[in-house]
C-alpha positions in Angstrom: 59.5 -30.0 44.5 61.9 -28.0 42.2 64.5 -28.5 39.6 67.8 -29.8 40.7 70.6 -27.3 41.7 73.1 -26.5 39.0 76.8 -27.2 39.5 78.8 -24.3 40.7 82.5 -25.3 40.4 83.3 -23.3 37.3 81.3 -20.3 38.2 82.7 -20.2 41.7 86.2 -19.9 40.3 85.3 -17.0 38.1 83.7 -15.2 40.9 86.7 -15.5 43.1 88.8 -14.0 40.3 86.6 -11.0 39.9 86.5 -10.3 43.6 90.3 -10.4 43.6 90.5 -7.9 40.8 88.1 -5.8 42.7 90.3 -6.0 45.7 93.3 -4.9 43.7 91.4 -1.9 42.2 90.1 -1.1 45.6 93.5 -0.9 47.1 94.9 0.9 44.1 92.3 3.7 44.5 91.5 5.6 47.7 87.9 5.7 48.8 86.7 9.1 49.7 84.0 8.6 52.2 80.8 6.7 53.0 77.5 8.3 51.9 74.1 7.2 53.3 70.9 7.8 51.3 67.4 7.1 52.5 65.3 5.6 49.6 62.0 3.7 49.3 62.0 -0.1 49.4 60.8 -0.3 45.7 62.5 1.6 42.9 61.7 1.8 39.3 64.2 1.6 36.5 66.2 4.8 35.6 64.9 6.4 38.8 66.9 9.3 40.3 68.1 8.3 43.8 70.4 11.1 44.9 73.6 13.1 44.3 77.1 12.5 45.6 79.8 15.2 45.7 82.7 13.6 43.9 84.8 16.7 43.6 85.8 16.5 47.2 87.5 13.1 46.6 89.1 13.7 43.2 89.6 16.7 41.0 89.3 14.6 37.9 88.5 11.0 36.9 88.1 9.4 33.6 86.5 6.2 34.9 83.6 5.8 37.3 82.7 2.3 38.4 79.8 1.1 40.6 80.2 -2.2 42.3 76.3 -2.7 42.2 75.0 -3.2 38.6 71.5 -2.0 39.7 72.9 1.5 40.2 74.9 3.9 38.0 76.5 7.2 38.7 77.2 10.0 36.4 80.2 12.4 36.3 78.2 15.1 38.1 77.5 12.7 41.0 73.9 11.9 40.1 72.8 8.4 41.1 70.2 6.4 39.1 68.8 2.9 39.1 69.5 0.8 36.0 66.8 -1.8 36.8 63.6 -2.0 38.8 64.6 -3.3 42.2 63.0 -4.3 45.5 65.2 -3.5 48.6 65.0 -5.5 51.8 64.8 -4.0 55.3 68.6 -4.4 55.6 71.0 -1.7 54.5 72.3 -2.2 51.0 75.8 -0.9 50.3 78.0 -0.7 47.3 81.2 0.9 46.4 81.8 3.6 43.8 85.3 3.7 42.5 86.7 6.8 40.7 89.7 5.8 38.7 92.0 8.1 36.7 94.4 6.2 34.5 95.7 6.4 31.0 96.5 2.7 30.9 94.3 1.1 28.2 94.7 -2.4 29.7 93.4 -1.2 33.0 90.5 0.5 31.3 89.6 -2.8 29.5 89.9 -4.7 32.7 87.6 -2.3 34.4 84.9 -2.6 31.7 85.2 -6.4 31.8 84.7 -6.2 35.5 81.5 -4.2 35.1 80.1 -6.6 32.6 81.0 -9.7 34.6 79.4 -8.1 37.7 76.1 -7.7 35.8 76.3 -11.4 34.7 77.0 -12.6 38.2 74.1 -10.4 39.5 71.6 -12.0 37.1 72.8 -15.5 37.8 72.6 -14.8 41.5 69.0 -13.6 41.1 68.2 -16.8 39.2 69.7 -19.0 41.9 67.6 -17.2 44.4 64.5 -17.9 42.4 65.5 -21.6 42.2 66.2 -21.7 45.8 62.8 -20.3 46.6 61.1 -22.9 44.2 63.0 -25.6 46.0 61.3 -24.7 49.1 57.7 -25.1 47.8 55.6 -27.6 45.7 54.4 -25.4 42.8 53.9 -25.7 39.0 57.0 -25.2 37.0 56.7 -24.0 33.3 58.0 -26.5 30.8 58.1 -26.6 27.0 59.5 -28.6 24.2 60.2 -28.0 20.6 57.7 -29.1 17.9 58.9 -31.9 15.7 62.0 -32.4 17.9 64.6 -34.7 16.4 65.5 -36.2 19.8 67.2 -38.2 21.0 64.3 -39.9 22.5 63.3 -40.3 25.2 63.9 -36.6 25.5 64.6 -35.2 29.0 62.3 -32.3 29.7 62.8 -31.4 33.4 62.9 -32.8 36.9 60.2 -32.5 39.5 61.0 -32.8 43.2 59.2 -32.4 46.5 60.8 -31.0 49.7 59.2 -33.9 51.5 61.8 -36.2 49.9 64.2 -35.1 52.6 62.0 -36.9 55.2 60.2 -39.6 53.1 60.8 -41.9 50.3 58.9 -40.3 47.5 57.5 -41.9 44.4 56.6 -39.6 41.5 53.8 -40.2 38.9 51.9 -38.2 36.3 48.5 -38.4 34.6 46.6 -36.6 31.8 46.6 -36.2 28.1 49.8 -37.7 26.6 50.1 -40.2 29.5 46.9 -42.2 30.1 44.7 -40.3 27.6 45.2 -39.7 23.9 47.9 -39.5 22.7 48.9 -42.1 25.2 52.5 -42.9 26.3 53.8 -39.6 25.0 55.2 -38.6 28.4 56.5 -40.5 31.4 58.3 -39.7 34.7 60.9 -41.8 36.5 59.3 -42.9 39.8 62.4 -42.3 42.0 64.1 -39.3 40.4 61.1 -37.3 39.1 62.8 -36.9 35.7 60.1 -36.1 33.0 60.7 -37.5 29.5 59.0 -37.3 26.1 59.0 -40.4 23.9 58.4 -39.1 20.4 58.0 -35.9 18.3 54.8 -33.8 18.8 53.0 -31.7 16.1 51.9 -28.3 17.6 49.1 -28.0 15.0 47.6 -31.1 16.6 48.4 -30.4 20.2 49.3 -26.9 21.3 50.0 -27.9 25.0 49.5 -30.7 27.5 48.1 -30.2 31.0 49.4 -33.0 33.2 48.9 -33.7 36.9 52.0 -34.7 39.0 51.7 -36.7 42.2 54.2 -37.3 45.0 53.4 -40.3 47.2 55.2 -42.5 49.7 55.5 -46.3 49.3 52.7 -46.9 51.7 50.3 -44.6 49.6 50.6 -41.5 51.8 50.4 -38.3 49.8 52.4 -35.5 51.5 51.8 -33.0 48.7 48.7 -31.9 46.8 48.5 -32.9 43.1 50.6 -30.5 41.0 49.3 -29.1 37.6 52.1 -29.3 35.1 51.7 -27.6 31.7 53.9 -28.6 28.8 53.7 -26.1 26.0 54.8 -27.1 22.5 57.1 -24.5 20.9 56.0 -23.8 17.3 58.2 -24.6 14.3 57.6 -23.1 10.9 56.6 -26.4 9.4 53.3 -25.4 7.5 53.1 -23.7 4.2 50.5 -20.9 3.8 47.6 -22.1 1.6 45.4 -20.0 -0.6 41.7 -20.4 0.1 41.1 -21.1 -3.6 43.2 -22.7 -6.3 42.0 -20.3 -8.9 40.6 -16.8 -8.3 38.3 -15.3 -10.9 37.5 -11.5 -10.8 35.9 -9.1 -13.2 36.8 -5.4 -13.6 35.3 -3.0 -16.1 37.4 -1.7 -18.9 38.5 1.9 -18.8 38.2 2.0 -15.0 40.3 4.5 -13.0 43.7 3.8 -11.5 43.3 2.2 -8.1 40.0 0.5 -8.7 39.6 -2.6 -6.7 39.7 -5.8 -8.7 39.3 -8.4 -5.9 41.0 -9.8 -2.8 42.9 -13.1 -2.3 43.3 -14.8 1.1 45.6 -17.5 2.5 45.8 -19.4 5.8 48.7 -20.8 7.8 48.3 -23.5 10.5 51.3 -22.4 12.5 51.0 -20.4 15.7 49.1 -17.2 15.2 50.7 -13.8 15.8 54.2 -15.1 15.1 56.5 -14.7 12.3 55.5 -18.2 11.2 52.0 -16.8 10.3 52.9 -13.3 9.1 52.0 -13.6 5.4 53.1 -11.4 2.5 51.3 -11.4 -0.9 52.8 -10.6 -4.3 52.3 -10.9 -8.0 54.9 -13.1 -9.6 53.8 -13.0 -13.3 51.1 -11.4 -15.5 49.9 -12.8 -18.8 50.0 -10.9 -21.2 53.0 -9.5 -19.5 53.0 -6.0 -21.1 51.9 -3.5 -19.9 51.7 -4.1 -16.2 48.2 -3.3 -15.2 47.7 -4.7 -11.7 49.3 -4.4 -8.3 48.7 -6.3 -5.0 48.8 -5.1 -1.4 51.4 -7.2 0.4 49.5 -7.4 3.7 45.8 -7.6 2.7 46.0 -9.4 -0.7 43.8 -6.7 -2.4 44.4 -6.5 -6.2 44.0 -3.1 -7.7 44.5 -1.5 -11.1 47.7 0.4 -11.7 46.7 1.7 -15.2 43.6 3.0 -16.9 44.4 1.4 -20.2 42.2 -1.7 -19.8 40.5 -2.3 -23.2 38.2 -5.3 -23.5 38.2 -5.0 -27.3 42.0 -5.6 -27.3 42.4 -8.1 -24.4 39.4 -9.4 -22.6 41.2 -11.6 -20.0 44.4 -11.4 -17.9 46.0 -14.2 -15.9 48.1 -13.5 -12.8 50.4 -15.9 -10.9 50.3 -14.8 -7.3 52.5 -15.9 -4.3 52.0 -15.9 -0.5 55.0 -16.3 1.8 55.3 -16.5 5.6 58.0 -15.1 7.8 56.9 -11.7 6.4 58.2 -12.6 3.0 61.8 -13.3 4.0 63.7 -15.5 1.7 63.7 -18.5 4.0 59.9 -18.3 4.6 57.6 -21.0 3.2 55.6 -20.0 0.1 52.7 -21.1 -2.1 51.4 -19.9 -5.5 48.0 -19.7 -7.1 46.4 -18.4 -10.2 44.1 -15.4 -10.6 42.0 -14.8 -13.7 40.8 -11.3 -14.3 38.0 -10.8 -16.9 37.6 -7.4 -18.4 34.0 -6.3 -18.3 32.5 -4.6 -21.3 31.2 -1.0 -21.3 29.6 0.8 -24.2 32.7 2.6 -25.4 32.2 1.8 -29.1 29.3 3.3 -31.1 27.6 1.2 -33.7 28.3 2.2 -37.3 26.5 1.4 -40.6 28.4 -0.9 -42.9 27.2 1.3 -45.8 26.4 5.0 -46.0 23.6 4.7 -48.6 20.9 2.2 -49.6 18.4 2.0 -52.5 15.2 0.0 -52.4 11.7 0.1 -54.0 8.1 -0.7 -53.1 4.8 -0.8 -54.9 2.2 1.9 -54.2 -0.8 1.0 -52.0 1.1 -1.8 -50.2 1.3 -1.9 -46.5 3.0 -4.0 -43.7 5.8 -5.2 -46.0 9.6 -5.4 -45.4 11.5 -3.4 -48.0 15.1 -3.3 -46.7 17.6 -4.6 -44.1 20.5 -2.6 -42.9 23.5 -3.8 -40.9 25.9 -2.2 -38.4 29.3 -3.0 -36.8 29.9 -2.7 -33.0 33.0 -3.8 -31.2 31.4 -4.2 -27.9 30.4 -7.6 -26.4 27.8 -9.3 -28.6 24.2 -9.9 -27.4 24.5 -7.3 -24.7 22.9 -3.9 -24.3 26.2 -2.4 -25.3 26.0 -4.2 -28.7 22.2 -4.2 -29.5 21.2 -1.4 -31.8 18.3 1.0 -31.8 17.5 2.4 -35.2 15.7 5.7 -35.9 14.4 7.4 -39.0 15.7 11.0 -38.6 14.3 12.6 -41.8 11.9 11.8 -44.6 9.1 10.1 -42.7 7.0 13.1 -41.9 3.8 11.3 -43.2 4.5 8.2 -41.1 4.7 5.8 -44.1 7.8 3.9 -42.7 8.9 2.1 -39.6 12.3 0.6 -38.7 12.8 -2.1 -36.0 15.7 -4.2 -34.8 15.9 -7.9 -35.5 16.9 -9.3 -32.1 18.8 -12.3 -33.6 20.9 -10.5 -36.2 20.9 -6.9 -34.9 19.9 -5.7 -38.3 17.5 -2.8 -38.9 14.3 -3.9 -40.7 12.6 -1.1 -42.7 8.9 -1.6 -43.3 6.0 0.3 -44.9 3.2 0.8 -42.4 1.2 3.3 -44.5 0.5 3.0 -48.2 2.4 5.2 -50.6 0.8 6.9 -53.6 2.8 6.9 -56.8 0.7 9.8 -58.2 1.8 11.9 -55.2 5.4 10.9 -54.7 7.5 8.6 -56.9 10.6 8.6 -54.6 11.2 9.0 -50.9 14.6 9.8 -49.3 15.1 8.7 -45.7 17.9 9.4 -43.3 18.5 6.8 -40.5 20.5 6.9 -37.3 21.6 4.1 -35.0 22.6 4.0 -31.3 23.0 1.3 -28.6 20.4 0.4 -26.0 22.9 1.3 -23.3 24.1 5.0 -23.1 27.5 5.8 -24.4 30.0 5.6 -21.5 32.8 8.0 -22.5 32.8 11.7 -21.7 30.7 14.0 -23.8 33.7 15.7 -25.2 35.0 12.5 -26.7 31.7 11.3 -28.1 31.5 10.6 -31.8 28.8 11.8 -34.0 25.9 9.3 -34.4 26.3 7.0 -37.3 23.8 7.8 -40.1 22.9 6.4 -43.5 20.5 7.4 -46.3 17.9 5.2 -47.9 16.3 6.0 -51.3 12.8 4.4 -51.7 11.4 4.3 -55.2 7.6 4.0 -55.4 6.4 1.7 -58.2 3.2 2.5 -60.1 0.1 0.2 -60.0 -2.9 0.1 -62.3 -5.4 1.1 -59.7 -9.1 1.9 -59.8 -10.8 5.2 -59.5 -9.9 7.4 -56.7 -12.6 9.3 -54.6 -10.6 12.2 -53.6 -11.6 14.1 -51.5 -13.7 11.5 -49.9 -16.3 14.1 -48.9 -17.5 16.6 -51.5 -20.2 19.2 -51.1 -22.7 21.1 -53.2 -25.0 24.0 -52.2 -28.7 23.9 -53.2 -31.6 26.1 -51.9 -34.3 24.4 -50.1 -37.7 24.2 -51.8 -36.2 24.3 -55.3 -38.5 22.9 -57.9 -38.5 19.1 -58.5 -36.3 18.2 -61.5 -33.6 20.9 -60.8 -30.1 19.6 -61.7 -26.9 20.3 -59.8 -23.3 19.3 -59.7 -22.7 16.0 -58.0 -19.8 13.8 -57.0 -16.6 13.5 -59.1 -14.1 10.7 -59.0 -11.0 10.4 -61.2 -8.5 7.9 -62.5 -5.2 8.6 -60.6 -3.1 7.7 -63.7 -4.8 10.0 -66.2 -6.3 12.5 -63.7 -9.5 12.3 -65.7 -13.1 11.3 -64.8 -14.0 9.9 -68.1 -15.1 6.3 -68.2 -16.2 6.3 -64.5 -19.8 5.4 -63.6 -21.6 6.5 -60.5 -24.2 4.8 -58.4 -26.2 6.0 -55.4 -25.6 3.8 -52.3 -27.6 5.6 -49.6 -30.2 8.4 -49.8 -32.1 8.5 -46.5 -35.2 10.4 -47.8 -34.9 9.7 -51.5 -34.7 13.4 -52.4 -32.2 13.1 -55.4 -31.2 10.9 -58.3 -27.7 10.7 -59.7 -26.6 10.6 -63.3 -24.7 7.4 -64.0 -22.1 8.9 -66.4 -21.5 12.3 -65.0 -22.3 12.0 -61.3 -24.6 15.0 -61.3 -27.8 15.0 -59.2 -31.4 15.9 -59.9 -33.9 16.9 -57.3 -36.5 14.2 -57.0 -38.5 15.4 -54.0 -38.9 18.7 -52.3 -35.8 19.6 -50.1 -36.7 20.8 -46.6 -33.8 22.2 -44.5 -36.0 21.9 -41.4 -36.6 18.2 -41.7 -35.9 16.1 -38.5 -33.0 14.1 -40.0 -31.1 17.1 -41.2 -28.2 18.2 -39.1 -26.7 21.7 -39.5 -28.5 22.0 -42.8 -26.5 19.3 -44.6 -28.0 16.2 -46.2 -25.5 13.4 -46.9 -25.7 10.7 -49.6 -23.2 8.0 -50.4 -21.8 7.5 -53.9 -20.1 4.5 -55.4 -17.7 5.2 -58.4 -16.5 2.3 -60.6 -14.3 2.0 -63.7 -14.7 -0.3 -66.6 -12.7 -3.1 -64.9 -15.1 -3.1 -61.9 -12.7 -1.4 -59.5 -14.6 0.9 -57.2 -14.2 3.6 -54.6 -16.8 5.2 -52.2 -17.4 8.8 -51.4 -19.9 11.1 -49.6 -21.8 14.0 -51.2 -22.9 16.5 -48.7 -25.8 18.7 -50.0 -25.7 22.0 -48.2 -29.3 23.3 -48.0 -29.5 27.0 -48.2 -32.2 28.4 -45.9 -35.3 30.2 -47.1 -37.8 32.0 -44.9 -40.5 29.4 -45.2 -41.3 28.9 -41.5 -42.8 31.4 -39.1 -41.9 31.7 -35.5 -44.0 29.7 -33.0 -44.5 29.3 -29.3 -43.7 25.7 -28.3 -45.3 25.8 -24.9 -49.0 26.3 -25.6 -50.2 26.1 -22.0 -49.2 28.9 -19.6 -50.0 28.8 -15.9 -50.1 32.0 -13.9 -50.3 31.6 -10.1 -52.5 34.6 -9.5 -51.8 34.8 -5.8 -48.0 35.4 -6.3 -47.6 36.5 -10.0 -49.3 38.7 -12.5 -47.5 37.6 -15.6 -45.9 34.7 -17.5 -43.0 34.5 -19.9 -43.4 33.1 -23.4 -40.6 32.1 -25.7 -40.8 31.8 -29.5 -38.6 29.8 -31.8 -38.1 29.8 -35.6 -37.0 26.6 -37.4 -35.3 28.7 -40.1 -31.8 29.8 -39.8 -30.5 32.9 -38.0 -30.8 35.1 -41.1 -34.6 34.4 -41.2 -35.2 34.3 -37.5 -35.2 36.8 -34.6 -35.7 39.4 -33.6 -39.4 38.7 -33.2 -42.3 41.0 -32.8 -45.1 39.9 -30.4 -48.7 41.1 -30.5 -52.2 40.0 -29.4 -54.5 38.8 -32.2 -58.1 39.9 -31.3 -61.3 40.7 -33.1 -62.6 44.2 -33.1 -65.5 43.2 -30.9 -63.3 41.3 -28.4 -62.1 42.8 -25.1 -58.9 40.7 -25.3 -56.6 43.7 -25.2 -58.4 45.1 -22.2 -57.8 41.9 -20.2 -54.3 41.0 -21.5 -51.1 42.9 -22.3 -47.8 41.8 -24.0 -44.4 43.3 -23.1 -41.3 42.3 -25.2 -38.4 41.1 -23.1 -35.7 40.4 -25.7 -35.5 39.2 -29.3 -37.2 35.9 -28.7 -39.3 36.3 -25.6 -42.2 38.4 -24.2 -44.1 38.7 -21.0 -47.9 38.3 -20.8 -49.8 40.3 -18.1 -53.5 40.1 -17.1 -54.8 43.7 -16.6 -58.1 43.0 -14.8 -59.0 41.0 -11.7 -59.9 38.0 -13.8 -61.5 35.0 -12.0 -59.7 31.7 -11.8 -60.0 29.6 -14.9 -58.6 28.9 -18.4 -58.5 31.6 -21.1 -57.6 31.4 -24.8 -55.1 34.1 -25.8 -54.0 34.2 -29.5 -50.5 35.7 -30.0 -49.0 36.7 -33.3 -45.2 36.4 -33.7 -43.4 38.0 -36.7 -39.8 37.4 -37.7 -37.4 39.9 -39.1 -38.6 39.5 -42.7 -42.3 40.0 -41.7 -43.4 36.3 -41.8 -45.7 35.7 -38.9 -47.8 33.0 -37.3 -50.5 33.0 -34.7 -50.1 30.7 -31.8 -53.2 30.3 -29.5 -52.2 30.1 -25.9 -54.1 28.4 -23.1 -53.6 30.6 -20.1 -54.6 29.2 -16.7 -55.2 31.5 -13.8 -54.8 29.4 -10.7 -54.8 29.9 -7.0 -51.4 28.3 -6.4 -47.9 29.1 -5.3 -46.0 27.1 -7.9 -47.0 25.9 -11.3 -47.0 22.2 -10.3 -49.6 22.9 -7.6 -52.1 23.8 -10.3 -51.3 21.3 -13.0 -51.4 18.2 -10.7 -54.8 18.8 -9.0 -58.4 19.2 -9.8 -59.8 22.3 -8.2 -63.0 24.2 -8.7 -61.0 27.4 -8.4 -59.6 26.7 -11.9 -62.7 25.3 -13.4 -61.0 22.1 -14.3 -58.2 19.8 -13.2 -55.8 17.6 -14.7 -54.7 14.2 -13.3 -51.7 12.6 -15.0 -50.9 9.0 -14.6 -47.6 7.4 -15.3 -47.1 4.2 -17.2 -46.6 2.2 -14.0 -49.8 3.5 -12.5 -51.7 2.5 -15.6 -50.1 -0.9 -15.6 -51.1 -1.3 -11.9 -54.7 -0.4 -12.7 -54.8 -2.9 -15.5 -53.4 -5.7 -13.3 -56.0 -4.9 -10.6 -58.8 -5.2 -13.1 -57.5 -8.5 -14.4 -57.2 -9.8 -10.9 -60.8 -8.7 -10.1 -62.0 -10.6 -13.2 -60.1 -13.7 -12.1 -61.7 -13.6 -8.7 -65.2 -13.1 -10.1 -64.6 -15.9 -12.6 -63.5 -18.2 -9.7 -66.6 -17.4 -7.7 -68.9 -18.1 -10.6 -67.3 -21.3 -11.4 -67.3 -22.3 -7.7 -71.0 -21.5 -7.3 -71.9 -23.5 -10.4 -69.9 -26.5 -9.2 -71.5 -26.4 -5.7 -75.0 -26.5 -7.2 -74.1 -29.5 -9.2 -72.5 -31.7 -6.5 -73.1 -32.2 -2.8 -70.6 -30.6 -0.5 -68.1 -32.9 1.2 -67.2 -32.2 4.8 -64.0 -33.5 6.4 -64.1 -36.1 9.2 -62.8 -33.7 11.8 -65.3 -31.1 11.0 -66.5 -30.8 14.6 -63.0 -30.2 15.8 -62.5 -27.2 13.4 -65.2 -25.0 15.1 -64.5 -22.3 17.6 -65.4 -24.0 21.0 -65.3 -22.3 24.3 -64.6 -24.9 27.0 -63.6 -24.1 30.6 -63.9 -27.7 31.9 -62.1 -27.8 35.3 -62.6 -31.6 35.8 -64.1 -34.5 34.0 -67.7 -35.7 35.0 -68.7 -39.0 36.2 -68.4 -41.7 33.6 -71.6 -43.5 32.9 -72.3 -46.0 30.2 -75.4 -45.3 28.1 -76.7 -47.4 25.2 -76.2 -46.1 21.7 -79.4 -46.0 19.8 -78.3 -44.0 16.9 -78.3 -40.3 16.0 -81.4 -38.6 14.7 -82.4 -35.2 13.5 -85.4 -33.1 14.2 -87.2 -30.7 12.0 -87.9 -27.5 13.8 -89.5 -25.4 11.1 -90.3 -25.3 7.5 -88.5 -22.2 6.5 -86.1 -19.9 8.1 -83.0 -17.8 7.4 -79.7 -19.3 8.7 -76.8 -17.7 10.3 -73.6 -19.7 9.5 -70.9 -20.5 12.0 -67.5 -21.5 11.2 -68.8 -23.8 8.4 -71.0 -21.1 7.1 -73.3 -21.9 4.2 -75.7 -20.0 1.9 -79.4 -19.4 2.8 -81.6 -22.3 1.9 -85.5 -22.4 1.7 -87.3 -25.5 2.6 -87.0 -27.9 5.5 -84.7 -26.8 8.3 -82.9 -29.5 10.3 -81.6 -28.8 13.7 -79.0 -30.8 15.6 -78.5 -30.8 19.3 -75.8 -32.9 20.8 -73.5 -33.1 23.9 -70.1 -34.3 24.3 -68.9 -36.3 27.3 -66.6 -39.1 28.2 -69.0 -42.0 28.0 -72.4 -40.9 26.8 -74.8 -41.5 24.0 -76.4 -38.6 22.2 -80.2 -38.6 22.6 -82.3 -36.7 20.2 -84.1 -33.7 21.6 -87.4 -33.1 20.0 -89.4 -30.0 20.5 -91.0 -27.0 18.9 -89.6 -24.3 21.0 -86.7 -22.1 20.4 -84.5 -23.4 23.2 -83.8 -27.0 23.8 -82.3 -28.9 26.8 -80.1 -31.9 26.4 -80.5 -34.2 29.4 -77.2 -35.6 30.5 -76.7 -39.2 31.4 -75.7 -38.0 34.8 -79.2 -37.0 35.5 -78.6 -33.2 35.7 -80.0 -30.8 33.2 -77.4 -28.9 31.1 -78.5 -25.7 29.4 -76.9 -25.2 26.1 -77.1 -22.0 24.0 -78.2 -23.1 20.6 -77.3 -21.6 17.3 -79.5 -22.2 14.4 -78.0 -23.4 11.1 -80.1 -23.3 8.0 -78.3 -25.3 5.4 -79.9 -28.5 4.1 -76.5 -30.1 3.3 -76.2 -31.2 6.9 -78.7 -33.9 6.4 -76.3 -36.2 4.6 -73.5 -35.4 7.0 -75.4 -36.2 10.2 -76.8 -39.4 8.7 -73.4 -40.7 7.5 -70.3 -39.4 9.2 -71.6 -38.5 12.7 -73.8 -41.6 12.8 -70.9 -43.9 11.9 -68.7 -42.4 14.5 -71.3 -42.9 17.3 -72.0 -46.5 16.3 -68.2 -47.3 16.4 -67.6 -45.7 19.8 -67.7 -49.1 21.6 -66.5 -51.5 19.0 -62.9 -51.9 20.1 -61.5 -55.2 21.4 -62.1 -54.4 25.1 -65.5 -53.0 24.5 -64.5 -49.5 25.6 -65.4 -46.2 24.1 -63.0 -44.7 21.7 -61.2 -41.5 22.5 -63.1 -39.5 19.9 -66.5 -40.4 21.5 -68.9 -37.5 21.9 -68.5 -35.9 25.3 -70.7 -33.6 27.3 -69.7 -30.0 27.9 -69.6 -29.1 31.6 -71.9 -26.4 32.7 -70.1 -23.1 32.6 -72.8 -20.7 33.6 -75.0 -18.6 31.5 -73.8 -18.2 27.9 -72.9 -15.0 26.2 -75.4 -12.8 24.4 -74.0 -14.0 21.1 -74.8 -17.6 22.0 -72.9 -20.7 21.0 -71.1 -21.0 17.7 -70.9 -24.7 17.8 -71.8 -26.5 14.6 -74.2 -28.9 16.4 -76.3 -26.3 18.3 -79.6 -24.7 17.1 -81.1 -21.3 17.7 -84.8 -20.6 17.0 -85.3 -18.7 13.8 -87.4 -16.1 15.6 -84.4 -14.8 17.7 -83.2 -11.5 16.5 -79.7 -10.6 15.4 -79.2 -7.6 17.6 -76.3 -9.3 19.4 -74.2 -8.9 16.3 -74.0 -5.1 17.0 -72.3 -5.8 20.4 -69.7 -8.4 19.4 -66.2 -8.0 20.7 -63.6 -6.9 18.1 -62.2 -10.4 17.6 -65.7 -11.7 16.5 -66.7 -8.8 14.3 -64.7 -10.0 11.3 -66.4 -13.4 11.5 -69.8 -11.8 11.8 -69.2 -9.5 8.9 -68.2 -12.5 6.7 -71.4 -14.3 7.7 -73.6 -11.4 6.9 -72.0 -11.0 3.4 -72.8 -14.6 2.7 
């Protein structure tokens, strides 16, 4: 299948004419000779092939012609290829004509011949391609113009199959544009294979169509495979470029440098990419305000930059640009679109704030505080309510005492001057302030172009007030010697009227006087000694005694001050040793250090002299010796081998003025290593000991004594209550005893009549040993209880006078029981009531069976222990000894000891 052959009538005629002309030229010129060159089968363009010697044929030639347009020859005989060629296996020959003529017509004819030869060569190559396509069923490229004007149906191309020479072939197509959307756009003639388009196509909607062509016979035979057929839509410049935004808004700072980027605009074009239809060019059409030109735009990228550094927001804060984009690389016939770009000029701090006035005058009353006295205003051309516009005020001079403060009103940007510390009219009647102002943001211009900070002066006049007395200074002092006679007068506290600078008319009153040592004169403020002054008193610090004075005028206005009485020291106290007890560990030391202090001041204190104060008949100096270490300390040595014990050593200490005191020392010679070893123990080697108890130890002892009294009180009350009322025993008393039972199996059950439960008196008087229910010793009748416990038995009383009793079992066999004697008369009521009732009720259930708590018999377990039974119902003769208590096992000793104590 291939396109149809083109007609050849016209071209064939032209070819015959050129061949004829070639023949004429050939006969006109003599050919020199035939040259054979061996070359590869494939040659590139402008490839050197070989060299031909043309001088042998002609001495000169002004025209050289090659009959094959794929080759050219130069005047020196060099042969080159003009195009890339592929040679067949056959020999390829062509003629080179050398022509020497002056005839211009011949020259033109020869040039025309060369051009027509090239055209014929190209057409011949194309026909060869078509002939090759005719011989095969292959896809053929096809295209149509976008938005074609017709006429419709528009012929596109013809498809054919080589099998049409042997068969009747019907052609058909399928695919988008045929049987899929957009349907019925293409169709093919069944018999001829002509392909048609029925209407215009928009490339922006469909770039191409991929169809499938079929060649079939009338009977449905398919001699060819389906043929893919691509129809490409050739683009037409039918779409305008469109900006991505209708209005662009950018911001650039004022005073920025030339070339600073403002922003970038962008446009799109729906036409085919990478073609002239989508090659866009940007430009600025108009600028408002028009003068001066401040912006430029890159034509390819759409980036807007500044072309001048004269942007000043304070002059013009906004510019509007009309911009254009045009395809076809901006050629006049390209499609274009416009848009608007608004450029806002951003503010920078390029204008300093300035005071609207250079001087201000205001006034304030003295002694007032936290009041507003003045508002100052400034002008700033920068953008309002920004850091470039807001002002910071500063007091540069005149506020050394900190009386004033200036702040910024955030709403009005005014400076508010306030008084934060009261002014005194008597000290200053006028204050001159110098203020400066800057912005919150730093100044943006270079340092060389900065202006001087704007300043203004403020004169503050202080108004006088009729105020009360002034206690100035607040603390006044007076010096008085200690121990001066009572009634001595001295200067006191003075307050004055700030207006008159006089103290007349002011009355004084004492507010505080810790020790009541002085009185104060109401009119003059002088003081009189009321009690003896003692510099060494406990409440005196650094020798100064402070009293508080209240001064008032006739109108009742007051002020408060402090009078410090500086007590001059006198030598009225001798030096003493504060540590009266000295411990000397005789085994390791032979001396002890003693330190003296003097309550008086340094002028009446050390250096001290130390000496032993002894009677003439005393041997104190023979036993002890003092050696001075420094001005306030000495070392005490014992000179003989004194025995351990406590010694009284009087020591006299004298200050620098000769005033002395005797301090008796208690010196302890102790057999110790450290002083604590001796002071915290009682040892015969020292003759006495000292035991010190802390407050917690004393508290613990008191709590122990109180607890002991509580226990004794409880016992006394309990004994008294027991004597007054009979003891009450619980129902399960028998089950609370310690019972040893090694019963391996129950005995034979036998029914015995229940005749009651009786007691037997064994003796008249005895001492009882209590078991687990232990009781006190009772005198009088002793009651003994013997009983056995078995599954179905009755308890028979055992009477006898011996010390060991046997309880006969209902089974007939004797059972020996080790009896323990109990001597407490309270058991009488218990055995007659509780135990008797339980035995009587053993067989009173509905089925006449014994209850589960019926008294059972212990099985015989062998000979009992030496200690005997501790059961509550057993008895031991009173004559048995208590020697077994000395051989009890450890777990029973506690119980035995408790019984003995009772």
